N, C-alpha and C positions, 0 to 999 in steps of 0.2 A: 251734330245733334239732331235727333229725330223729332219732328213735330208730332207729338203724340195725338193731338186732336185730329190731324188729317191722316193718321195712320190707318191702314186697312185693318178690318176685323174679319176673322173667319169664325163662323158659328153655325149652329143649327138652331135657328130661332123659331119659336112657336108663333111669333107675330112679326114676320119680316115687313119692313116699311113699304116695300113695293108689292106685297102679297106673295103668294107662292107661285114660283115658276114650276115647271115640271120637275120635281125633285129626284126621281130615280137615277138620271144620268150622273148626278154629283153625289149620290148617297145622302142627299139632304143638305150637304154643305153649301153655305151661302157666304157671299162676300159683301161687306159693307164698310162703313167708316166708324171709328170709335166716336166721332162727333155726334152720331145719332143718339148717344146716351148722355148728352150734356144736360138735359132737362132734369133738375133735381126733384121736381114734383113727380115726374113719371118714373124716375129711377132713383129712389131715395137711399139705396144701399148698394154701393158699387165699389169694386176693388180692381186695381191694376197690379198685376204681378210680374216680377222679373224672374225669369227662369234661366238656369245656367246651361242651357242647351243652345248650340248654334242655330240661328234662324234657318239656315239652309237645310239642316237636318229635319227640323219641324216642317218646313215647306215640302220637303220630299215625302215625309210621312203623310201629310195632308193630301198630297197628290195621289199617293197609293190608296189612302182611305176612300177617296172618291170612286176608285175602281174595284175595291175589294169589299163588297157588301157582306161577304161571308164572315168577315172578322167582327164587324158590328153593323147591324142593319139600321142605319140612321133614319131611313124613311119609316120603318116600323116604330121607332121611338117617337117620331113626330105624330104618327097616327095614334099611338097609345096615349101620349100626353094630351093631345087635343081632345080625344074622347073623354079623358078624365076631367080636364079643366072646363070643358063645355058641358059636363054633366050628362053625357050620352049614356043611356041604358044602365044607369047606376054603376058606371065603370069605377073600379077600385084604383087606389093610388098606385101608379106603376112602381114607385120606389119600394113599396111593401111587397111587390112581386119580383123584385130584383132587376127592374129596368130603370136605369139612371136617367137623369135629365140630359136631353140630347147633346147639348154643347159640352157639358162636363164629361160625359162618356166619350165623346169624340176626342176631346183633349187628352184624356187618359190613354186612349189608343195611340194617338199621334206621338205623345211624349214617350210612351212605352216603346214604340217602334224606334224612337231615337235613343233608347237606352236609359230613360229617366223615369223613375216611379213617382208620380205626382202625389199619390195617396197610399203610402205604405200600409199593407195589411188589408186593403179594401179591394174587392173584385172590381176591375175596371169598368165592366159593363153596368155596374150599379152605382156609378159615381154621381155626385151632385156638387154644386158650388160650395156648400157648407163643408163637405169632406175635404175639398181642396184647401179651403180657408183654414181648417183645423190643422192640416199638414203644415201650412205656412206658420201658424202660431205655435205649434207644440212639438213638431217632429225634428227639431234641429239636431238633437243628439243622435237620432237614427242616421241622418245624413253625415254627421261627423264620423260615426262608426263605419259607415260605408265609404269614407274618404271621398265624399261628394259634396259639392256646394249645396247649401240649402236654398229654398225659395225665399224671395224677399218681395216686398211690395208696399203699397199704400192703400188705404181705404177711406171712405167717407160714408158716414151714416147720418143722414140729415133728418131722420124722423124720431119721434119719441112715442112711447106708449102712454 
């Protein structure tokens, strides 16, 4: 059994705990631990998903992702999103311009390379966590028609409006 708290996380964070290293050699991909998201006040809405793709295939795709910036420019996504969230020069929302949230877009590319469509019907470069979550909740029939296992997982939403 895997200890999920000590498991590695692969992401393109907009606020990495150690700050940004020089991101271009890894296409913005960062490694950390899932445990960094344990604080419910800092991360009140979190989900862990189980995907029916062998880990080795995903790791191979992530390795390729780091070397193939032409497929998805992770560093560009970091810059676009930081410009937006920091309010630089009245930057527009990158999602409205077709630029996904970095980690979600990276996952789309990695799982797509491994032969699994995380968000059927959505262009992978414009992905966001909400789109992946909607696929988990509503796209079961699509996966059955494709004779593929569906995504599964668990979530916790600790905040209220």
